[in-house]
C-alpha atoms as one frame of an Amber mdcrd trajectory, in Angstrom:
protein
 -15.703  14.183   2.588 -12.205  15.349   1.706  -9.215  13.538   3.272  -6.591
  15.353   5.648  -3.286  15.424   3.913  -1.036  12.964   5.961   2.528  14.734
   5.607   5.389  15.536   8.126   4.701  17.983  10.845   1.687  20.002   9.493
   1.414  22.803  11.153  -2.661  23.075  11.033  -4.681  22.086  14.045  -6.528
  19.225  13.917  -9.899  19.367  12.635 -12.297  18.530  15.306 -15.153  16.373
  13.665 -15.567  13.812  15.699 -15.416  10.873  12.861 -12.477   9.030  14.474
 -13.894   8.131  17.563 -16.953   6.863  16.075 -16.069   3.523  13.884 -16.156
   0.421  15.001 -13.051  -1.285  16.396 -11.315   1.764  17.599 -10.485   3.412
  20.882 -12.030   6.983  21.561  -9.408   9.446  19.616  -8.659  13.007  21.340
  -7.443  15.652  19.379  -3.865  14.753  20.456  -4.287  11.095  18.510  -5.821
  12.912  15.562  -2.997  14.997  15.189  -0.230  12.425  15.264  -1.899  10.806
  12.211  -0.168  14.118  10.648   3.164  13.328  10.963   5.310  11.267   8.895
   8.104   9.276  10.064  11.688  10.433   8.889  14.006   7.471   7.496  15.099
   5.131  10.210  17.667   2.650  10.633  15.606   0.357  12.974  11.267   0.352
  13.207  10.643   2.545  15.817   8.191   1.911  18.411   5.711   4.800  17.142
   5.864   3.464  13.722   4.751  -0.279  14.831   1.927   1.783  17.354   0.617
   3.668  14.153   0.701   0.880  11.491  -1.268  -0.909  14.289  -3.781   1.305
  14.787  -4.142   3.176  11.559  -3.096   0.583   9.186  -1.096   2.650   7.576
   2.515   5.140   7.926   4.158   7.132   6.097   8.013   6.737   5.861   9.876
   9.371   3.756  13.946   8.865   2.614  13.687   5.277   2.416  15.521   5.107
  -0.757  18.118   7.545  -1.896  18.284   9.157  -5.027  20.382   6.813  -6.829
  18.404   3.787  -5.927  15.435   5.816  -6.993  17.109   6.952 -10.556  18.082
   2.664 -11.242  14.638   1.976 -10.190  12.879   4.403 -12.913  15.471   3.167
 -15.266  14.487  -0.145 -15.198  11.164   1.035 -15.655  11.818   2.764 -18.998
  14.077  -0.235 -19.941  11.357  -2.545 -19.543   8.714  -0.325 -21.315  11.236
   0.372 -24.379  11.112  -3.477 -24.546   7.622  -4.011 -24.460   5.662  -4.358
 -28.407   2.824  -2.570 -26.856   2.795   1.102 -25.752   3.910   1.796 -21.823
   1.224   0.579 -19.411   0.068   2.868 -16.127  -0.009  -1.188 -14.400   2.346
  -3.927 -14.419   2.318  -7.097 -12.668   5.326  -9.503 -11.886   8.086  -6.589
 -10.939  10.581  -8.936  -9.133  10.763 -11.242 -12.644  10.952  -8.117 -14.852
  13.364  -5.725 -13.100  16.034  -7.230 -11.644  16.893  -3.946  -9.363  13.483
  -4.169  -7.703  14.272  -8.076  -6.513  17.322  -6.127  -5.401  15.582  -3.560
  -3.469  13.108  -5.913  -2.005  15.823  -7.654  -0.169  17.999  -4.560   0.982
  18.557  -3.197   4.605  16.407  -0.173   3.553  12.950  -2.362   3.173  13.938
  -5.762   5.511  14.124  -2.785   8.285  10.590  -2.046   7.722   9.194  -5.322
   6.870  10.993  -7.411   9.628   9.702  -6.140  13.034   5.984  -6.363  11.243
   6.433  -9.879   9.661   9.509 -11.303  11.234  12.520 -12.637   9.489  10.756
 -15.077   6.928   8.840 -12.232   5.308   9.179 -12.331   1.395   7.220 -10.539
  -1.424   4.292 -12.495  -2.547   3.315  -9.854  -5.259   4.947  -7.022  -6.815
   3.123  -4.240  -9.438   3.894  -1.032 -10.874   1.222   2.094 -10.563   1.870
   4.941 -12.660  -0.286   8.015 -13.479   0.271   9.880 -16.622  -1.573  12.283
 -19.269  -2.160   9.467 -21.210  -3.354   6.862 -18.085  -4.969   9.385 -15.525
  -7.021   6.492 -14.141  -9.199   6.688 -10.358  -9.837   3.795  -8.078 -13.046
   3.127  -6.015 -12.887   2.316  -2.389 -11.891  -1.177  -1.749  -9.407  -3.263
  -0.019  -6.862  -5.536  -0.957  -8.478  -8.946  -1.099  -6.612 -11.012  -3.586
  -3.257 -12.651  -3.100  -1.507 -14.173  -5.945  -0.778 -18.167  -6.037   1.034
 -20.474  -8.264  -2.036 -22.716  -9.117  -5.511 -23.282  -8.212  -5.912 -25.788
  -5.414  -9.026 -26.008  -3.586  -8.631 -25.109   0.082 -11.385 -24.327   2.655
 -11.401 -20.369   3.126  -9.864 -19.813   0.029 -12.563 -18.538  -2.416 -13.550
 -16.421  -5.494 -10.755 -17.411  -7.868  -9.587 -15.603 -10.714  -6.969 -15.461
 -13.781  -5.022 -12.002 -14.349  -2.410 -11.423 -16.898  -1.852 -15.487 -16.989
  -2.039 -15.480 -13.011  -4.252 -17.369 -10.436  -5.725 -15.460  -7.710  -7.934
 -15.823  -4.741  -9.120 -14.579  -1.935  -8.053 -16.218   1.337  -9.462 -15.952
   4.863  -9.007 -12.733   6.374  -6.763 -13.560   8.764  -3.833 -14.477   6.515
  -4.588 -10.657   4.867  -4.384  -9.461   8.170  -1.096 -10.935   8.632   0.479
  -9.253   5.376   2.178  -6.070   4.852   1.957  -3.648   1.601   4.780  -1.515
   0.999   4.547   1.280  -1.341   7.883   2.687  -3.075   7.398   6.242  -4.451
   9.568   6.962  -7.518   8.250  10.497  -7.794   6.705  12.849  -5.574   3.060
  12.217  -4.891   1.181  15.466  -3.787  -2.956  16.389  -3.342  -2.270  17.117
  -7.681  -1.170  14.123  -9.033  -3.678  11.609  -7.672  -2.438  10.538  -4.484
  -4.181   7.372  -1.956  -6.360   8.394   0.131  -7.233   5.988   3.126  -9.333
   5.583   6.033  -7.845   5.088   9.078  -8.487   2.231  11.520 -10.775   0.247
   8.922  -8.065  -2.664   8.541  -9.450  -4.258  11.873 -12.849  -4.811  11.459
 -12.122  -7.820   8.388 -13.433  -7.827   4.494 -16.431  -5.347   4.064 -18.808
  -5.545   1.659 -20.202  -2.485  -0.896 -22.809  -1.235   1.522 -20.631  -1.171
   5.019 -17.884   0.369   2.578 -20.440   3.079   1.941 -21.336   3.280   5.718
 -17.609   3.752   6.548 -17.272   6.265   3.738 -20.089   8.440   5.268 -19.179
   8.546   8.815 -15.217   8.754   8.695 -12.604  11.004   8.160 -10.103  10.237
   5.317  -6.678  10.872   5.105  -4.520  11.895   2.081  -1.195   9.943   1.591
   1.163  12.945   0.659   4.359  10.735  -0.014   7.660  12.383  -1.164  10.161
  11.072  -3.822  12.212   7.929  -2.223   9.725   7.530   0.516   7.361   4.508
   1.335   3.924   4.100   2.342   3.408   0.975   4.360  -0.615  -0.259   4.933
  -2.556  -3.041   5.689  -4.253  -4.998   2.851  -7.414  -4.627   4.497  -7.154
  -0.743   4.928  -9.951   0.957   3.114  -8.238   2.927  -0.090  -9.132   4.941
  -3.011  -7.458   7.359  -5.691  -8.927  10.340  -7.697  -7.587  11.458 -10.912
  -4.465  13.964 -11.110  -5.624  17.535 -11.564  -2.061  18.070 -13.093  -1.138
  14.843 -14.281   2.748  13.776 -14.894   4.290  10.528 -13.983   3.194   9.303
  -9.860   5.086   5.852 -10.492   4.648   3.375  -7.429   6.342   0.239  -6.773
   3.935  -1.601  -4.832   5.564  -4.882  -2.609   3.036  -7.135  -0.862   4.915
  -8.613   1.627   3.868 -12.279   3.747   5.580 -14.355   6.401   3.963 -17.505
   6.162   3.799 -20.731   3.721   0.054 -21.289   2.547  -1.933 -24.465   3.424
  -3.233 -27.066   1.726  -0.548 -27.418  -0.662  -1.279 -23.747  -2.214   1.831
 -22.010  -3.362   2.165 -18.332  -3.323   2.738 -17.460  -6.854   6.416 -15.099
  -6.321   8.037 -17.240  -3.102
């Protein structure tokens, strides 16, 4: 099933698939509600109630003009400097951006980002993990349908409800209880225009409401639900809940598709566990 493009003021009528009112936990949807999914929010000074409602209902929302062009250029320049200083060739994915690129930390604490995050998580929100994703002709990768189920922590401490421990690039990761993931927010800052040709993110609206899904349940959601393709302009942001089902395909016209991926939390971890970047 092809994804419905998610971009500003799509003039096309909403496709009457009937899919949006059939998945568990989602209220009945009519054509008006489906059409709302196709509208992008403009740059905002304070979080609009409609943005918060869309995030709660669909699990994601797109906001354009979050970062001014000079800020995007600063981030891109910082990434290029980091690549030049690396002994190996540039990677399509990097971790721990807050430590590697000072501009990322500064922007993550800026009013432009805090305005989006604090109405959702509160004034104590902080970046718990920071990543870079890039698609290029040399690294034109795809990602299967999944949820973001792991968090990065300082060290392994056995705590009830925390499972599936792993180590990635020297950093300890673990799957926390679903309730904790439900209280997190991801902000994806786009440093390049992301259109239907360069491997945009696809999502299944509403799938964040039903907890952790196994492979069989993911297949069932894919079979019966319409997807949305997230078209995000340079300087725009995609806000999403970690439990939202998402995927991306290879780019058909590959070029840079750089995304600064920031995962925010608003509370300490229990049992002596500590966030890796807090």
